[in-house]
N, C-alpha and C positions, 0 to 999 in steps of 0.2 A: 398429502402434504404439498403445499404450493409455496415456493419461495420467490420473493420479489427482490431482485439484486440490482441496486443502482450502481452505476459505474462498472457494469459487468463486462464491458468491452475493453476495459483498461488492463494493465499488466496484472495486478493482483486479483481484481474482480474476475477476469476471464479465467484465471487458473482455478479459482473457487468454483466457477460455473462448470468448467470442464470436469473437475473432480466430482461434483455432485451428480452430473449426468452420466458419469462412468461408475457411479455407486461406490466411491472411495470412502464415504462416511456412512457407517451402518445406520446411524440415527436418521439419515435422510435418504436411505435407499428407496429408489422409485419416485423420488420427489420430482415434481414439475418445477421448472424455473422460468420466470419472466425476467429477461434482461431489460433494464431501463437505462439508456445511455444517450447523452447529448451528441456523442461522436465528435468531440473536439479534436484537436491535433493528436492527442494521446489515446483516444478511443478508436478502436480498429476492429471491424467485424472479421477481419482475417484471423484475429486471435481466437475466434469461436468457430472457425471453419470445420474443425474436426467433430463438432457436436451439433452443428447447425441443422442437420437432417434428423435429429432426434425428435420423436413425436412429443417429448416432454419439454421441448425448448420453444420459447417464443420471444420475440424482440419488439420493443417499443422504443422509438427514438423520441427523446424528450429531455427537458431540463428539470432538475430537481427543484428549481425555483418556481416551476409552473404548477401552482396549487390546483388549478382547474383540471389539468391533465391527470395529475396524481389522483384526484378525486374520482376520475373515470376508471382508472386502471388498477388502483389498489384494492378495492373490495374483493373479497373471496380468497385473499392470500392468508397464509398462516404465519408468515414471518417476513420481515424486511431486513436485509443486510445492506447497510449503506456504505459502499466503497467510494461513491462519487466525491471527488475533491480535486481542487487545484493543488498540486503537490511539489512543484519544483521551486526550491528556495531561491535560486538565482532569478527566476522569473518574478517571484514575489518582491525581491529587492528592486527590480526594475519598475514594478508597478503593483501595488498591493490590492487595488480595488476588486479585481476579479476573485481574489482569494477570500476577501471578506464576504463578497456576495455568495459565492458557492459554498464555502466552508462554514459560514455562520448562518446566513439567511437560508441557504439551500438546505442545510441540516435541519434547521427549525421547520422548514416547510415539509420535509419528509416526516419529522416527528408528528407534526400537526395532522398531516395527511393520514398517517397510520392510526392516530388516535380517532379521527373522525370516521375512518373506514372500518374501525373495529378490528384491526390487525392485532392479534394477541401477543406478538413477540417482535422485538426490534433489537438489532445489534448494530452499533455504530463503530466503524473502524477508524482508529486514530493513530497517533505516533508518539514515540518516546521524546520527540523534540519539544513537546509541551512542557517538559520539566526543565529545559535549559541544559546547561553544562554542569558537569560534576568532576572535580579533580580526583577524588578517591571514593571508593565504595560504589554503591548502586542505589538508584532511586527505587522506592516502594510506592505503591499506589496512593498512599496518604500524604506523600510529600507535596509541598506547595508547587503550584505551577509558576514557571519563571521563563516563559518563551522569549526568544531573542530575535526572531525574524518575523516579518509579516505573515509568512506561511504558518509558522508554529503558533503565533498568537491567534490567528483565525481558527486553527484546529482546536486550540484551547477553548475558544468561545463555543465551538460546537460541542465539546465535551461537557461544558458547564450547562448548556441547554439540555443535553441528554439527561443529566441528573435532575434538572428542574422539571422536566416533563415526567420523570419517574416519581418525584416527590409530590408535585402539585396535582398531576393527573392520574397517578398510579399506572403510568405506562410501563409495561414490563420491558425495560431497555437496559442493556449492558453496553459498556465501552471497552474495546481492546486497544492497547497501545503497544505497537511493535517497534523493533529495532530496524536497522537498514536491511531491506530486502534485496535479493538477487535471484535471477532465474531466467528462463526463456521468455520471449515476447516482451522484454523490458524496453520501453521506448529509449532510443539512443541519445538522450540528453543527460541521463543519470550516469554516475561515474563508471560503473563496471561496463555497461554496454557501450558507452562513449569511448572509453579507453580501449576496449577489445576491438571495436570496429575500426578505430583509428589505427591501431597497431597492425591489424590485418591488412589495412590499406597502405601501410608503410609511412604513416604520418605520425607526428609527435602527439603527446598527450599533455594537457595543461594541469600541473599539480599546484594547488593553492599553497601559498605561504612557504613554511618550512617542511610541509608534508607530515607533520607530527600530530595532526588532529586524529583522534581515536574514534572508531566506530565499531559496533558489534554487528556481525553479519548473520543474517537469517535467511535460509532458503525459502522461497515463496511457497513451496510445498509444505514445509513445516508451519509457516505462518497460517496458511489456509486451514490446515488441520487443527491448529489452535483456535481459530475462529469458529470452526464447526463444533469444537468441544465447548467453548464458551456459549455459543448459540444454544446448545442443548442443555448445559448445566449451570450457566452463569445466573447471578441474581440481579434483580432490578436495582438501579441506582449504584451499581458497583463498577469499578474499573479493574481491568485485568492486563498486566504486562505480559507480553510475549517476546521472549528473548531468544537469541541464537547461540550464545555461548562462545563466540569467536571474536575477540577484540583485537583489532589491528590498527596500526597507524595507516594513514593514507599512503605513506611511502612504502610500508610493508606490503600493502595491497598492490600497489603499482609494481613492485618487484616481482610479485607472483604473476601478474599479468604479462610483464615483460618476458619472463621465463616461459610462460605458456604459449606465447606467440613468437618466440625465437628472436626477440628484439633485445637491445642493450640500452644502457643509460643515456645514450645519445638521443633517444626518442622521448626523453622527459624534458619538458619546459617548465621551469618554476615560474609561476605567474603571481601577480599581486594577490594577496589574500582576499577572500570574500569578506564583505562588510559584516561585522557582528558574528564572525565564524565561531560557532561553539567548539570548544576544545575537545571535550570528551562526552560521549553518551554512554550510559550504562544503567541497565535496569535489573531489578531483582524479580525473577519470574516465579517465585515460590507459590504465590497465590493461584496462578494458572496451573502450575504443576500439580497442585492439590486436587485439581479437577481431573487429572489424568494426562496432562500434556507434558511431553518432553521433546526437544528437537532431536531429529533422527538423522538428518543428512550431514554427513561428514563434510566439512568446508572444503578441504582440498579436493575431494572427489567431486563435490558439487560444482566447484569453480571450474574444474577441468571439463565437466559435462557442459557447462554454460558456454565456455570458449568454443567447444566443438559445435554446439548448437548454432552459434553465430557463424562459424565457418560454413555450416551446412545450409544456412538460411539467409544467404545474401539477398535473395529476391524479396525477403520480407523487410530487411532493415535498410537496404540502400535507398529505395524510394523515400523512406521516411527521413533519412538524413539529408537527402538532396532537397526535399520539399522544405525542411526546416532550416536548411543551410547550416548544418552542424559540422 
């Protein structure tokens, strides 16, 4: 079994790669992994250091929009897992072009490349943000897409292209849509690593609006296990929600991070709300659970472990924050 993992040097992709190479997923025990990553600001080979000596690991630096390079490196693989994406909403608000190029054109280029190379299985990793905001209840996979940011709109475009390739070309491709992830090796522009590292440094954290926007939190380990299950058992042209089961307002999350780092309310700066800020995300994960998935990581334990990881890995995150001026 040979897996081709795009965006495999990023936060979620690198976790998936580490788990595969450590034989965490029985269906992929012994699999070889080719990591394909452009190494943008959020791609980091240090995320793969613990498995980089594995004889089952190889790395190719490249852009998923590069059809010629994909044509050279894709043949011979048994499955593609497409993590590669521009993913930070704030950056998409400042400028959406890169998001459209990577998340729409890049996704299409991967699908086309897999089709032409005869790769028999593809999984495309997406987000619950494609559904937009919901006041009550939870989205199911058949609900309409109603994205509200350039990021989520571009991801929705990639999702629709995945279905189109399945229907038109009979490409065996499934799409997963996850809730907000947290875990180690998370680039410190996202809320949990940004807040944790700021608080560890004794600096304030920027809380948008009234702090009452609600998110469902999913440990990256649970997310990647869900991806492995859908890769193994999912059906073509189908979407699969992967949820965490822990809904918190951003203020509630902030309070937990303050407590975990020994800081008080004086470290919270309420700032102007994000443009088009979705009020609440919530998805129904019953379809994926029917395949055998359930989240296993307790949020309180997982969050404590993540805070401790950032305490112990300052040498990993500090250069990233300094380079990005976060």
